[in-house]
N, C-alpha and C positions, 0 to 999 in steps of 0.2 A: 504493500500500500504506500509506503514511503517513496519507493521508486516511482510509482504511478503519479504521486503528487508532484515529484520533481519533474517528471516527464511532461506533465500537464503545464507546469509553469514554463518549461522550455518552449513548448508549442505556442503558448500565449505570447511570450516575448518575441519569438521568431515572427509570429503573425503581425505584431505591432511594428516591428522593424521593417517588414516587407511593405506594410501600408505607408509608413513614413517615407520609404524610398520612392514608392510610386507617386505620392503627393509631391515630393521634392522634384521628381522628374517632370511632373505635370506643370508645376510652377515655372520650371526652367523653360519648358516649351512655350508656355503662355508669355513669358517675358520676351522670348525670341520673336514671337508673332508680332509684337509691337514695333519691331524694327522695320523700316520701309523695305518692301520686297525688292530684292535685287533683280527679279525676273522682269519687272516692269521697266521700260526704258525711261531715261531721264526726261525725254521730251514729253512722254505721256503724263508724267508727274507735274510738269510745268504748264501743260496746255490750258488748264482752267484755273490755275492757282490764283491769278489776279484779275480774272474776269468779274466785273460787278454783276450781282444778280439782276436779272431782267424779268419783268412780268410777261406773260404770254402775249405775243403779238407786238411787243415793243420793238422799235427799230434798233438795229445794231449801232453802238456808239461810234462816232467818227473821231478818231484820234490820230489822223495821219500826220498832224503837225507836232505830235508829242506834247500835248498840253497846250495851253493858250499861247498864241504867237502874235507879236506885234511887229509889223514890217514897215520899212521906210517907203518912200515914193518909188514907183515902178522904175523910173529912169535911174535913180540911185541904186536900187536893188540890182538892176542889170549890170551895173559897174562893180558892185560890191561882191556879188555871188557869181562864181564861175561854174557853169553847168546848171543842171535842172534841180538839184537838191539843195535845200536851205538848211538853216540851223534847226536842230531837233532836240528837245529835252526828253531824256529817257525817264519817263514817269508812267505809272499806271493810267488807265483810261480815266479814272476818277480825278487825276491830277495830284493826288496825295499818296505818298508811300510811307510805310512805317519802318522804324528801326529801333533797336535797343541800344545803339551806339551813341555816345555823347559827341562823337566826331565822325559822322558818316561821310562817305564819298559821293559827290554828285556827278552824274554822268550825262553826257550829251553827244550828239553827232555833230562833228565839225565839218562843214562843207569845204570845198575848195573856194577860198575867198581872198579878195584883195583888201579886206578890212585892215585897219591899222592896229587895232587893239581889241581885247576882249575884257569885259567888265562883269564881275560877279557881285551880287548884292544879296545879303540874307537879312530878313526882317522878322521881328517877333510878332506876337499876336496884337500888339498895340501899334503895328506898322512903324516901328522904330528900327532904324538901321542898327544892326549889331555887328555887321561885318561887310566890308566893301573893299574890293581889290581890283586893280587893273593890270593886265599883262600885255606887253607889246607882242605882236605876232610876227615871228621870223618868216621871211619870204624866200621863195625859191628865185632862181634867175629870171623866171617869167613874172615875178612880182605878185605871186599868189601863195597862200599857205598850202603846203603840200607835204604829205599826202592827206586826203580827207580821211575821216574815220572817227571811231568812238574815242572820246577823251574823258578824263575825270579830274575832279578837284576835291581834295580832302579838306574839310573845314576844321583843321586842327589848330589854327591860329587864333582861337577865341576860347571863351569858357565853354564847358560842355553843355550841350542842349539839355533842357530840363525835361524830366519825365512828365508825360501828360500834356506837353505843350506842342502846338503846331507852329511851324515856321514857314514863311513864304520866301522863295528865292527867285531871282531873275538873273538871266544870263544874256548879255548884249554884245553883239558885234558892232563895234564903233566904225561906221563907214565914213563918217565926216565929223571929225572932232569939233568943228565950229558950228555944227547943226545936229544936236543929239536927237532931234525928232526923226532923223533918218536912220537911227539905229535899227538893227534887226534883233528882236528880243523874244526869248522864250522864257517860260516860267513853270514852277511847280511848287509843291508843298512837301514838307517832311514833318513827321510826328514821331517823337520819341516815346516808346512804350516801355513798361516794366519788363525786366528780364525774367523769363520762366526758368526757375532753377532746374526743372527736369530737362528742358530743352538744352540748357547750358551744359549739363552733364553729358547728354547724348552727343552734343557737338564735339566735346573733347575726345570722344571715343570713336569717331568716324573719320573717314577720308574726306578730303575737300569735295570730291564729287558727290558723296553721300550728303554732305552738308547742304549742298544746293537744294536737294529735295526737302530736307528738314526745314530749312529757312522758308521755302515756298509753302510748305504745309502750315507754317506759322504765319504766313502772309507778311513776312518781313522783306519788303521789296528791296531796300538798299543793301541788305546782307546777301540776298539772293543774287542780285545783279553784280555786286562787287566780287563775290566768290566765283561766279561764272566768268566774269571778265578776266580774272587772274588765271583761271584754268585755260581760257582761250589764248591768253598770251603765252603760257608755258607749253601748251599742247595744241598749236594752231591747226594741225592736220588730223586731229582726233574727230572722226566723223560723228560719233555720238554727241560730242560737245558742240559741234557745228549745228547739228539738228536741234539740240536743246536751246542753243542761242537763238536760232531762227524762230523756234516755237515760242519762246518767251517774248520776243519782240512782236511777233505776229499776234500773240494773244492780247496785246494791248494796242493793236492797230499801228505798229511801227514797221511795217513791211519795207519801207523805203531804205532802212539801214540794215536789214537782216543779213545782207551779203558783204557788208563793208568790213574792212580790217579793224583790229583793235590797235589803236595808236597810243604810244606812251603819252602821259599827260604833259 
């Protein structure tokens, strides 16, 4: 009888251990399922990430100019912009993109232009200038900025953006310094949001390519764009990244820059 009691206790302990191992394996599988599937292409993950919700029958948004655009007179525009493509702000269709960074990078498409300078202005919710900078544009022997392509500006020369605040930015090509009404201007908005601790941990454990999908899932436009831009710079011939880049731009109505190169800022 003593042996039977010991044997019974052994069977009970073995059963408990087996159940614990099964539960542990189940939790591990569940945790793995939460990771973005590697079988889905990066393009498919980006396709609808930043599309605004639309009611049935509503027309598709028109964002072919990349946010609001203000252009100078036609004759000045013809002399300032070389070719058929103008200045384009890389922003979602809504015009506002979110970020968790206090110092995000703003991106735009730079056309081939004879403009003398580029001006960037950042304003707070009270329409107060908090950052303004001008850059002279180096010219080729033909007198135009070359090559055209996507460029970026990191707003690191100021205090970090405040969480929960929206900021308005403008980018202007100065075609005639004596008449700023002839500037070609694009604009957008940036809003800093709180960092999700879970997302932050997952970002540290993934590759840059996986981060693009995670940022897009969180609708963090500026992180998604910056990470993808850096990947395109370092791996320009990677077809999956080329497809993802084109998909992201087309999803917000920016087809006109989908095939353009990534140019250093």
